[in-house]
LUMPA-181243 format. One record per residue: residue in one letter; y, z, x of N, C-alpha, C, CB in turn. Coordinates in steps of 0.02 Angstrom, whole numbers, plus 50000, padded with zeros to 5 digits. Glycine has a CB too. Layout:
N
AYZXYZXYZXYZX;...
END
This chain:
152
M586165580355663586605586055641586845580855557587425588455716;L586985573055578587005570055539586715570955476586905566355560;T586055571355483585555571655438585615578055385584915571855480;D585655583955425585735590255406586125588555340586105594955462;T586745585655392587455586355314587285582155259588375582955334;V586735577755261586715570955199586085575055164586475560255234;C586045576355212585085581455154585495585655119584245588855212;A585945591255144586525596155095586725592155039587285598555135;A587235587055053587415583855001586945580354950587795579955024;L586365578554960586155575354936585545583554859585865569355007;S585605588054903585545593854881585965596454812585695597354937;A586525597654860587055598854823587385593354760587505600054876;A587075586554766587325584554694586695583154657587855577854693;G586145585054674585665584954651585475593054584585275583854721;L585935595154631585935603354598586465603654546586125609854657;G586965599854549587415599954497587195596454465588005598854503;I587165589654461586335586954404585985590854377585705583654435;A585595594954397585205598454352585705603754305584615602254396;G586235606554359586745611954298586885609054234587565613854324;L587165601854230587305598954197586835599354141587435594454224;T586185595254163585535595554117585535604054077584735594154178;A585475606554130585185613754105585985615154017585275622354209;Y586485614654061587195614353998586825610753942588035608754022;R586525603553935586475599453876585805604953847586295589553894;K585285609453859585005614753825584075609153863585335615753709;R584395605253903583345602453928583315606853979583045592253969;F583015613153978582865617654057582355614154082582605626454055;L581865612354035581045608654062581405602054142580535601253955;A582025599054089581905593354134582475594154206582055585554083;A583175600354191583215604054227583025605654274583195606254213;T582605611654272582105612254321581915607354359581625614154298;R581265602654339581225596154384581835594054421581045590154341;I582295592054381582615590254429582945594654501583015587654394;A583255601154479583245605854522582545605354588583225612254473;A582135606954575581535606154606581475599254658581015606154548;Y581655593754642581675588354689582425587754722581445581654650;A582945591754682583445592054744583525595254802583905593354728;L582865600654789582795606054856582625604354895582465611054861;I582225596954896581635593854955582185593155016581175584554931;P582575589555002583015585255077583175590555114583825580555065;L583385598355056583625602455121583065606855150584255607355105;G582425606955122582035611955134581775606155200581485615355064;L581715598655202581405596055258582155598355319581155586255242;A582725596155284583035599855348583135604455386583345600155352;L583095609555363582855616955377582225617555413582755620755312;T581705615755395581135616255440581235611255480580465616055412;G581445606555501581365601955576581185596955546580825603955639;V580825594855501580415588155506580665582355501579975587655465;L581665584855480581755576955478582065574655566582445574855404;D582115579755603582205581155672581625576755701582165589255690;W581135578655692580435575955720580325569155685579775581355702;V580375566855635580495559455596580985555155636580845560355516;T581735558555663582105554455709582015552155767582515556355716;N581515558355791581375555755856580695552855862581455560855906;L580455549955812579645548355803580045539955799579045552855712;V580325539155747580775532455749581205528055807581245533855708;F581745532655813582015530855880581825529355946582275534155891;Q581235531555954581085532256053580595525556049580475542156095;P580595523056077580285515956093579395519156107580755511456181;T579445524156158578615525856187578125527856107578625535056256;V578415529356062578005528456009577925524256000578065530255964;W578515518555965578125513655960577615508255981578335512455952;A577625510456050577225506356089576505509256069577415506756170;G576795517656068576055521056053575625516655980576235530856028;F576145515355933575675513255859575635506155865576045515355777;G575935502155912575615495755938574755496655958576085493456008;V574725501356006574225500256047573695503255981574285504356131;L573855505455941573625510655896573115502555855574445516455840;G573785500055849573585493155783573215488555829574385487755741;L573185488755900572895483855935572015486155930573275483656017;S571845492755958571405495055924570915493555864571645498355914;W571325495155815570995490855749570975487655742571025490255704;V571175481555776571195474055756570695473955790571775468855770;L570465476055833569835475355916569065476255849569915486956013;F569295484355826568635484655796568595480155734568445491855777;M569075479055695568815471455661568685467155690569155468055625;I568835465655736568495460055750567705458955790568975457255784;N567795466355817567055469155830566555468355772567085477055846;R566675472155695566295471555633566255466955611566405474355589;A566685461455623566555452955581566035449155648567615446555566;A566255451855704565545448155748564805450855736565635449455834;E564805457955719564165460755702563915455755647564215468655677;R564345455955580564025452455522563875448355527564225451355478;R564235445155571563985436455568563365435055621564705430555595;S563025439255671562665439055695561875440255692562915440555719;G561955441655625561295443755629561235451155566561135445755721;G561655451455527561375457755469561555463255489560585458955456;T561265469355461561705473655460561375479255533561755476555375;R561805485055536561495486355611560675490655594562155492455667;K560715489055539559695494155501559275486455535559485495255345;E559515482455486559035477255509558815475055586559285471755481;R559535474355638559405473455711558955478655738560035473455750;R558965484355712558635487755756557925489455715559075493955782;A557895487955660557175485155640556765480755697557265480355574;A557295475055680556915468655735556765470355792557305462455753;A557375475655829557175476455910556595481055911557815479955962;A556495486355871555725489055861555135483855860555675492755791;A555235479455814554605476455790554455471755852554675472355714;E554875467855903554935465555928554425470256001555565463655913;R554905476856001554555481456052553565481356054554875489856025;T553535480655969552915484555964552315476055969552905490555870;G552825470255959552535464155976552365461255882551745465856038;L552905462855845552915458955794553355455655790552865461055747;S553585451255764553975447755734554185453555656553545439955723;A555065450255630555085455455598554865452955530555715458755603;G554645445455522554415444355458553785442155458554785440255423;A553435445855512552745444555529551985445455454552665450855598;S552435448255408551795449355369552025443155305551675458955338;E552415438355295552635433455244552615428155300553395434755200;P552245422555269552275415155293553105412555308551915410155228;A553305410355344554085408555375554225403355302554115403355477;L554095398755270554175394155236554095397555175553805388755251;G553425399955150553095400455076552735399055072553225398655028;P552505399255003551645391354985552205384554954550715394854874;G551885381354965551905373454969551915372454896551245369255011;R551995367054875552155364354814551285363954787552655356354821;G550775362454803550105363154776549755370054792549685357554802;A550035373954826549635378254857549125381954776550225384354910;T548615386054812548295390554748548275396254778547545388554716;G548755399254805548885405554839548975409254772549545405854896;V549055416154793549145421854739549975420954730548865430554770;K550155421154768550815420354747550945412754709551285421354814;A550925408954725550805401054677550585402254602550085395754711;A549945407054604549715408254532550155410054502549235412354517;G550465416154514550645421754463551425418354465550505431354492;R551875413554522552265409554485552275405254415552345406454520;S551785401554424551745396754379551375399754306551355390754416;E551035405154308550735408454275551225411454222550395412454315;A551705414254266552235414554208552905409854193552485420754214;R552895406054217553095399954179552925396454143553215396754197;G552155394554141551805389154106551335391754078551585383954141;G550945397654115550435399054080549645396954117550595395454014;T549765391454174549335388354202549425386754260549195384254175;S549005385854292549125387754359548925379454421548505395654371;S549225374554385549315367554428549965366254431548985361054400;G550035364054487550865361854489550985354854448551145360354578;T550525352354453550775342954397550885346854329549865334354379;D550785350654288550825354054230551815352354214550485363454246;D552005357754284552805358154284553165351654290553065362554343;F552815347454290553065339154271553125338854213552615333154288;S552545338754169552475337454114552975338954063551995339554104;D553415345654084553845348954039554425343454052554005357454058;I554575340454111555095336754115555025330454091555295336554171;E554385326754093554425320254058554305321154023554205315354066;A554035327153970554215328753890555135327553875553955338753872;I555475331253911556165331653921556595322653904556235334854010;L556355320553973556545313653987556355308453928556205311454054;K555805310053909555425303753861556025304853794554335306053830;K556105310353764556365314853709557105311753708556315323953726;H557395311153768558135308753787558005300753785558435311853873;G557575297053786557335290353812557445286753865557435286853781;I557455293453914557365289053994556705287654051557825292854040;
END
């Protein structure tokens, strides 16, 4: 009952201010003020405020919000643990499917990659892209030239 009275008073004050604004020939501003002033009265007449006050002042409602918050925290902990345990769901599903077929997830590629002096296709492609030659010792000649240039 008190909330209805407060809302009616707020609306009356807002409509008074809107009337003064219209008297000053600022009709657009007066219309906007009147629209804002009617919101509290409309909320009081529809019963929304009674619902909100019942929501705020009942301990069981707050317990429900606490349970929802706990549920959200558990979901976030679960997501963080999933991310730490090995990638996305897609990757884990692919790994499980590969395990069922008998292949490991990275069976098509070597685990550590090519070594220093490897003459494989990947190593040759990398060194040709860098310096144009395929031997691993030419890479160190560039470094030696830089060190000699600086007197080291």
